[in-house]
C-alpha positions in Angstrom: 0.3 0.0 -0.1 1.4 3.5 -0.6 1.3 6.1 2.1 1.1 10.4 1.2 3.7 12.4 3.5 0.8 15.2 3.3 -1.2 16.1 6.2 -4.1 13.4 6.9 -7.4 14.8 6.2 -10.2 13.8 9.0 -13.1 15.6 10.3 -10.9 16.6 13.1 -8.0 18.1 10.9 -9.4 22.0 10.7 -10.6 22.0 14.2 -6.6 21.2 15.3 -5.4 23.7 12.8 -7.3 26.3 14.4 -6.5 25.7 17.5 -2.7 25.4 16.6 -3.4 28.8 14.9 -4.6 30.4 17.8 -1.2 29.7 19.7 1.1 30.8 17.1 2.0 26.7 16.6 1.3 27.1 12.7 4.2 29.7 10.4 2.2 32.2 8.7 4.1 32.6 5.2 6.3 35.8 5.2 4.8 38.7 3.2 7.6 41.0 1.9 6.0 44.7 1.9 9.3 45.4 -0.7 8.1 43.1 -2.9 5.1 43.6 -3.2 5.3 47.4 -4.5 8.2 45.6 -7.0 5.5 43.3 -8.8 2.3 46.4 -8.3 5.3 48.4 -10.5 5.7 46.0 -13.2 1.8 45.0 -12.7 0.9 49.3 -13.4 4.0 48.9 -15.8 3.0 46.0 -18.0 -1.0 46.4 -18.1 -0.7 51.0 -18.7 -0.1 50.5 -22.3 -3.2 48.2 -22.5 -5.2 50.3 -20.5 -4.1 53.2 -22.5 -5.2 51.4 -26.0 -8.5 50.2 -24.6 -9.5 53.8 -23.6 -7.8 55.8 -26.5 -9.6 52.9 -28.8 -12.5 54.1 -27.5 -13.0 57.8 -28.5 -13.7 59.7 -31.5 -11.3 61.3 -33.7 -11.7 64.5 -32.8 -11.5 62.8 -29.1 -7.6 61.8 -30.0 -6.8 65.3 -30.7 -8.8 67.1 -27.8 -8.4 64.5 -24.7 -5.9 63.2 -22.4 -4.7 59.9 -23.5 -5.1 58.4 -20.7 -9.1 59.4 -20.0 -12.1 58.4 -21.9 -13.3 61.1 -24.6 -16.7 63.0 -24.4 -18.2 60.1 -26.8 -17.8 56.1 -26.1 -17.1 55.1 -30.1 -15.5 51.7 -29.5 -18.3 49.7 -31.1 -18.1 52.5 -33.8 -14.5 52.3 -33.9 -14.9 48.6 -34.5 -17.5 48.3 -37.2 -15.5 50.6 -39.0 -11.9 49.0 -38.8 -14.4 45.2 -40.0 -15.5 47.5 -42.5 -12.4 49.5 -43.9 -11.3 49.2 -47.6 -14.0 46.0 -47.7 -12.8 44.6 -45.0 -9.1 44.1 -45.4 -8.1 43.9 -41.4 -10.8 40.5 -41.9 -8.6 39.4 -44.5 -5.7 40.2 -42.5 -6.7 38.7 -39.7 -7.7 35.4 -41.6 -4.4 35.3 -43.3 -2.3 35.7 -39.2 -4.9 32.9 -38.3 -3.3 30.6 -40.9 0.1 31.8 -40.0 -0.4 30.6 -36.8 -2.8 27.2 -37.3 0.1 25.5 -39.5 3.4 27.7 -39.1 3.1 27.1 -35.4 1.0 24.6 -34.5 3.4 23.1 -37.3 6.1 23.6 -35.2 4.6 22.7 -32.0 4.6 19.3 -33.1 7.7 19.0 -34.6 9.4 20.3 -31.3 7.0 17.6 -29.5 8.1 14.5 -31.6 11.8 15.3 -32.1 11.8 16.4 -28.1 10.7 12.9 -27.3 12.9 11.3 -29.4 16.4 13.1 -28.4 14.8 12.0 -24.5 13.9 9.2 -24.5 15.7 7.4 -27.5 19.6 7.1 -27.9 21.3 6.8 -31.7 24.4 7.7 -33.2 25.4 11.7 -33.4 22.9 12.2 -30.3 25.6 14.7 -29.3 25.9 16.6 -32.5 22.0 16.6 -32.4 22.1 18.5 -29.6 25.3 21.0 -29.9 23.4 22.4 -33.4 20.0 22.6 -32.1 21.9 24.6 -28.9 23.7 26.9 -31.8 20.4 27.3 -33.9 18.9 28.4 -30.6 21.3 31.1 -29.8 21.1 32.1 -33.8 18.8 35.0 -34.5 15.6 34.4 -36.4 15.9 38.0 -37.9 19.9 36.9 -39.1 18.6 34.0 -41.6 16.2 36.2 -42.6 17.3 37.7 -45.9 19.1 34.5 -46.7 15.5 32.8 -46.6 14.2 35.2 -49.2 17.4 34.8 -51.8 16.9 31.0 -51.5 12.4 31.2 -51.2 13.4 34.1 -54.2 15.0 31.3 -56.8 12.5 29.0 -55.7 9.7 30.9 -56.5 7.7 31.2 -53.8 8.6 35.0 -52.7 4.8 36.2 -52.2 3.3 33.5 -51.3 1.6 31.9 -48.1 4.5 29.2 -47.9 7.6 32.0 -47.3 6.2 32.8 -43.9 4.7 29.3 -43.1 7.6 27.1 -43.9 10.5 29.3 -41.8 7.9 29.8 -39.3 7.6 25.8 -38.5 11.0 26.1 -37.4 11.5 26.4 -33.8 15.1 25.3 -32.1 14.1 26.5 -28.6 10.7 24.9 -29.1 12.7 21.7 -29.7 15.0 22.3 -26.7 12.2 23.0 -24.3 10.7 19.4 -25.3 13.5 17.8 -25.4 14.8 18.8 -21.7 10.6 18.9 -20.1 10.1 15.2 -22.0 13.7 13.8 -20.1 11.6 14.9 -16.5 8.4 14.7 -17.4 8.3 10.7 -18.9 9.5 7.9 -16.5 11.4 5.6 -18.8 9.9 2.6 -16.7 6.3 3.8 -17.5 7.4 3.1 -21.2 9.0 0.1 -20.7 5.5 -1.4 -18.9 3.6 0.3 -22.2 5.9 -1.9 -24.1 5.6 -5.2 -21.9 1.8 -4.9 -21.9 2.2 -5.0 -25.9 1.2 -1.2 -27.5 3.3 0.0 -30.4 5.5 2.8 -29.9 3.4 4.3 -31.6 0.3 3.6 -29.2 2.9 4.4 -25.7 3.5 8.2 -27.2 0.3 9.0 -28.2 -1.9 7.2 -25.0 0.8 7.5 -22.8 4.0 9.9 -22.9 1.6 12.9 -24.7 -0.6 13.7 -21.9 2.5 14.1 -19.7 4.0 16.0 -22.1 0.8 18.6 -21.9 2.6 21.3 -20.1 5.4 21.7 -22.4 3.5 21.1 -25.6 1.4 24.2 -24.3 4.2 26.2 -22.9 5.7 26.0 -26.3 2.2 26.2 -29.0 2.5 30.1 -26.9 5.9 30.7 -27.5 5.2 30.2 -31.2 1.7 31.4 -31.9 3.0 34.8 -29.5 6.1 34.5 -32.0 4.4 34.0 -35.7 1.3 36.4 -34.5 3.8 39.2 -34.1 6.5 37.9 -36.9 7.2 41.5 -38.6 10.5 40.9 -40.2 9.7 38.1 -42.1 6.8 38.9 -43.8 7.9 42.5 -44.6 10.6 41.1 -46.7 8.7 38.2 -47.9 5.3 39.3 -48.8 4.3 42.3 -52.2 0.9 42.0 -51.8 -0.7 43.1 -49.3 -4.0 41.0 -49.1 -1.4 38.3 -47.8 -0.5 40.3 -45.2 -0.4 39.9 -41.5 -2.2 42.2 -39.1 0.6 43.3 -37.9 2.2 44.5 -41.7 -1.6 45.7 -42.3 -1.8 47.9 -38.8 1.7 49.0 -39.6 0.8 50.2 -43.6 -2.7 52.1 -41.8 0.0 53.4 -39.3 2.1 55.3 -42.6 -0.6 56.5 -44.3 -2.1 57.9 -41.0 1.5 59.7 -40.7 0.7 61.0 -44.3 -1.2 64.2 -44.9 -4.8 63.9 -44.9 -4.5 60.1 -43.5 -5.3 61.3 -40.2 -8.8 60.0 -40.3 -8.4 56.7 -39.8 -5.8 57.2 -36.4 -8.2 55.9 -34.6 -8.4 53.0 -36.9 -5.1 51.8 -36.0 -5.7 51.9 -32.5 -8.6 50.6 -32.8 -7.4 47.8 -34.5 -4.2 47.0 -32.3 -6.8 46.4 -29.8 -8.5 43.7 -31.8 -4.9 42.6 -32.4 -4.1 41.6 -29.0 -7.4 40.5 -28.0 -6.8 36.6 -29.5 -3.3 36.5 -27.2 -5.0 37.1 -24.0 -8.2 35.0 -24.4 -5.1 32.1 -25.6 -3.0 33.2 -22.5 -6.4 32.9 -19.9 -7.6 29.5 -21.6 -4.5 28.0 -22.0 -3.2 28.8 -18.3 -4.6 26.1 -16.3 -2.5 23.6 -18.1 0.3 25.3 -16.8 -1.2 24.9 -13.0 -1.5 21.5 -13.7 1.5 20.9 -14.7 3.2 22.7 -11.4 1.0 20.8 -9.0 1.9 17.2 -10.9 4.1 15.5 -8.4 3.0 17.6 -5.8 2.5 14.6 -3.7 4.9 11.9 -3.1 3.8 8.4 -2.5 
């Protein structure tokens, strides 16, 4: 039989704890005023740009010029601005949004899948040249993606696939950091004994991976997915040099085009659309983080009970 090292749950446990708390025998968590102030400053610093964006996206064009940036205007025009943003220039914003989803789903999703497969294989299987692969992965992590953008453009140009979605998707499929992260995570998260038990029970390698190992890799998978998703969603330089047709632009490149247009004479009328479009651009990332954080929490809690 197994026994846990946690406090035994009994009807009188809570009464005993309350009695011990009155006697001062239970240590209370220490609170640092300095750390609390520091974290509050970090929270304000992180949320202030978002608050500024939300406030200014609710203003009319006239209020943007006549009111303070961190206070609302005379009229609340957020929903009108959203409608104008979605319908401006024959709904080009929706086209950019669809392009971004395409690049994220295929590019970031593919990069996550390849990182899982590669990391699992490198962590749990031995083969000749494994140390060389490790050195290559570490070296690739140290190389910034922008340094490879121009050589990639020249190669894709000779292949005739520039100005197409493939020029953005194919480079997004490679994530050395994601591969390294899954490699290190799979090494600790998957017990070798569990794999051996599955093989003894007659499970194939493919079934062992999908049904036994994949659930254990969920926290690492979500981490890599978020990293690759954010990197692809905010990718600016690669689409800038690869795409000439604005109909294939992702959101960040399309908003930059609007911003440049707003800076010209007579283009000030769409500055409110730039702000509203920026707000709509960050909302999906916020939703993704909030939705997927429970997988991180379950991963942190795994192994907290010792048997």
